[in-house]
N, C-alpha and C positions, 0 to 999 in steps of 0.2 A: 504494500500500500504506500502510495506516495504522499507528498505534501500537497494539499488542495490549494488551488488559486481561486479566491472568491472576489466578487465585486465588493470593494471596500466602501464604507460610508465616509465620504470626504467632507461632509458638512452636516449641520444640525438638521436641515430639512431635506437632505438628499434621500430619495426613495428608490431611484434607479439610475443606471449609467449605461452609456452606449460604448461598446468596444469599437472604436473607430478604426484601429489598425493594430494587427499583431506585428511586433518589431522583430520577432524571432520565429522561424519556421517550425511547424509541427515536427517533432522528432529530433530537433536540434539540442545540443548540450548547452546548458546555461550555468552560470555561477551565481550564487546569492548576491543580490544587489545589481545584477545586469538589468537593463531596461527590457520589459516583456511586451507591454502593449500600451496603447493610448486609450484613455478613458475620458469620455466627455460627460460632464454633468453641469446642468444650469449654464450651458454655453461656455464652460471653461474646460480646457483639455489638460489632462494630467498624465504624466508618464509614470506608469506603475512598474515597480521593479520586482525581480524574482525573490521569493521568500526563502529559497533554498537552492542548493546546487543539484544538478541532475539533468535528466532528459525531459523536455517539455512535451506534454500531451494536451493539445487543444481540444476542447469540447464545445466551444462557443464560436459563432460566426461573426466576423468583423462586420460592422454596420448595424448590428442588432442591439436593442436595449434589453437590459436584464435588471431585475430587482436587486437591491443591496443584499449581499450574503449569498447570492447564487454562485455555485461552483462552475467556473468556466474552463477549468483545466486542472492538470496536476503536474507535479515535477516528481519523476520517479528516480 
């Protein structure tokens, strides 16, 4: 079982975020702290980093909105 990648809550009123772009390909090796994806919320785009090192497995599609807390991938 890997480390889950969830949509973070970046503000008090944030209820969902849009994964605008994955910065790392599915199946690529990442290190903790590497930029993973861009998340848009309330028209602000944030770069979200890897919580752990390993192989990225994406389960979310870029361009889609997801509720806060939704698992959008794992690092194995």
